[in-house]
N, C-alpha and C positions, 0 to 999 in steps of 0.2 A: 321774585316769585309772583308778585302781583303789582300791576301798575296803578298809578293815581287814577287813570281813566276807569280801570276796572273797579276800584274802590268806589268811585262816584256812581258807576252803573249799579253796584249793589245797593247803594243808598237810594237811588232813584227808582230802579226797576224791581229791587228786592231779590235779585239773583245775579250770579256771575259764573262763567265757565273759565277754568284755568286749564289749558290744554297740556297734556303730556307732563304732568307734574310728578308722577310716580315713575321711578326708574325701572328699567326692563327687568332686572333681577328680582326686585321687590314685587312687581306685577306678576311675574311667572310663579313666584312662591304663593302669592295670594290666590291665584287660580288653582294651584295644586291643592292647597289646604281646603279650598272650597269644594273641589271635586271629591276629595277624600271624605268630607263630611256628608256630602250628598249620597255617596255610595252606601252609607249606612241605611238608606231608605229601602234597600233590598231586603232588609230583615224585619220590616214592619208593615202593617196595614193601617195603623192609626197614627194620628199626630203624636209627636213626642215633645219633650220640653225644649228640644232643639230644632226639630224639623216640622214645618207646616206643609202638609201634603196637598197636592192638587186633587180635586174631586175624582179625577180619572186615574189616579195612581193605583198601580198594582205592584207587587214584588217583582213580577216578571218585566214590567215596564215602569220603573220607578220615576215618579214625577214630583219634584219638590218645588214649591213656589216661593218658600222663604226659609232661610236659616235664622232662627230666633236667637237673640242675645249672643251673637258670635264672640263678643268680648270675653265671655265666660266659657266658650266652647273650645278655644284653642289658644295657646300662648302667642302664636303669630298674630292673630287678630288683636290681642292685647297690645303687642308692640306697635302695630301699624296705627293704632288709635292716637299715639303720640308722635307720629311720623313728623320729623322736624320741618320738612317743607310745608306741610299742612299747618303746623303751629305758626309758622311765619306768616302764612296767608291770613289765618284767623286773628293773629295779633293786630293786623292792620284793620280788621273789621270790627272786632269786639274787645280789643285790648289784650294784654299779655297774660292775664289771669284767667285760665280756661279750664272749665270742668266738663267732662264727658257726662251727659245727662243720664244715659241708660246703656245697656249692653248692645244696642244697635240692632241691625238686621241686614241680611243679604237678600234682596229681592231678585228672584231668578225667573225672568221671563223666557221660558223655554221656546225653542223654535216651533212655530205652528200653533201653539195653544197657551202662550203666556198670558196669565190673567190680567184684566184691567184693574186699575185702582181709580175709584171714583174721585171727583173733585173734592178737595178738602184743604183745611189749614192745620198744620201741625199744632199751632197754638191752641186749637180747640181741645186737644188731648192733654196738654200740660201747660197751662198759663203760669207765668212767673211774675215776680215783682217788677221786672223791667224786661224790655224786649230785645236785649242782646242775647238772643237765642237763635240758633240756625242749624241747618242740616247740611252735612257734607256727603256727597255721593261719589264714591270711588269707582270708576268705570273699569270693569274687568274685560269688557268687550267694546268694540266700536258701537256707538249709538247713532242711528240714522233714522230717516223717515219711515223705514219699512219694518223696524223691529220694536215698536212700542216705546218711543222715546219719551222722556220726561216732558210734560207740558206745563207751562207756567203762564200765569196771567200777570203781566208786568204792572207794577204799581199797586197791586191789590193788597200789599202788606201795609199800605197806608189807609186802607178802608176798614169797614166793620168786620167783626168776627161773626160769620154767618152761622145760622142754626144748623147744627150737626146732629139733630135728633130726628127720630122717626117713631111715630106712635107713642110719643112721650118719653122715649128712652134714647140715650146717646147711641149713635150708630157710626160716628166717625166719617160722615159723608154729607155733602151738601146736595139738597134737592134743588137744582138750578132753576127749575120751572117755578117752584114754590117761592124761592128767594128772588126771582126775577134777576138772576145773575147772568150777565152777558159775557160769555166766554169766547166770543168770536175773535177777540184780539189776542188770544192765547198764542204763545210761541212754542215751537218744538226746539228742544235743545239737542244739537248734534255735536259729537266730539269723538275723537279716537280713544281707544283703550289706553288707560294710564292717565287720563284726564280726570279732573274733579269738577263737580257742580256744587255750588253753594247757594242755598236759598233760605231766606228769612222765614222764621217760624210762622209769621202771619200771612205769607204768600199763598194764594190759591193755586193749587197744582193738582195734577193727576197724570194718568197715562192710559193709553188704549191697549187693546189686546195686541200681542205680537203675532202677526200672521205671516211672518217671513220664515225663511229657512235658517235664520241666524239667531242665536241666543242673545239676550241682553241682560247681563248680570251686573248689579250694582250693590256695593257695600255702603250702607248708610249709617253714619254716626251723627248724633245730635249733640251739639256743644252749647254751653252757656257761659257767659261771664261769671266769675266766681261770686260776684255780688248780686247775681240774679237767682232768687230763691223760689222754688216751686210752691205755688199757692196750695197745692194738695198736701203739702207738708213732707217731712222726711221722718224715717223711723230710726235711723242709726247715723249719728254725726260722723263717726269714724269711717263708716262705709261711704258716706257722702263725700267726705274729704279725700278718701282713697281714690276717687275718680278724677282728681285734679291731674290734668295732663301737662299743664304748663303754668308756671307762676305760683302764687300763694293763695291760701284760703283766707276768708274773712267772715266775721260774724255780723258785719254791717250790711244789711240788705239795702240795695239802692232801689228806691221806689219811683215809679213813673206812672203817669195817668194813662193807663192802657185799657182797652176794652177787654172784658172778661166774661165768658159764658162757661160755667163749670160743666165738665163732662159727666154729669149725673142727672138722673139715675143711670147706673152703669149699663153698658151695652148687653143685650140679651146673649149674644154669642161672643165668647172670649177666645183669646189665643193669638189673634193677629188682626190687622186691619181688614184683611179679606173676610174674616169671620164677622167682625164688627159690622161691615158694610152690607152683609147679607139682608138685613132688614130694611134697607133703603127702598122705599116704594117705587120711586120714579128714577130708574137708573139712566145715566146719560150715555155710557159706553155700552154698545151692544156686545153680547157674549159671542 
């Protein structure tokens, strides 16, 4: 499923792409389930607990930029969270005891107007006791240079946790000018549908607007080693352990000396990263 060279790349660069990991039947069902949920947008003009709408959405022209917490929205999303080939890959990267951190998201960069995601580090949203925390992106569509591919800054997972605040409040984005962050070495990740991307929680990444005629849909799930405990705490241990996708739970939190900047005070706009990032003063990606 993953080679020794790819494991080393993840350690060195903070990311890896594993091509065509998802079988065709599973990929087709994932697409169908996603299309069915998006179709519900025809019945609403406001964000829902599941659907985050594009600002130009109308019931006549439904535009969804994110499906929120898909794990809880459909049984198939639950099943694919523990997809055995993905568990095999993650076992090589963070060990065999694997917890799903949240209900995930499906980012839908629609043809012609898919929204940008500003530079950020996932770690800024959810620091843990150790850094065996990563995101897996399951590609529903081919991802190339023209449809808003994921952009990553290799090696940045070994650097600082940048300021993700604007006007004193968390906004989930980095002001690259204020932080003097050089993103000129960023790489575009290209891969065919059915592939997965894996990136370290501390890796700086983002994506530009999709200006092509092709959609770019990705299901993202964040996983952590079971001995990585969230520093913001948990409210229900049974629910927390119910998110274990592989291996066993533990009450022994493994501690590492990792940089932490808490995501507080909370973002002004809640609901999704798109809402959080609205208050970033100096946006990098042009609308």
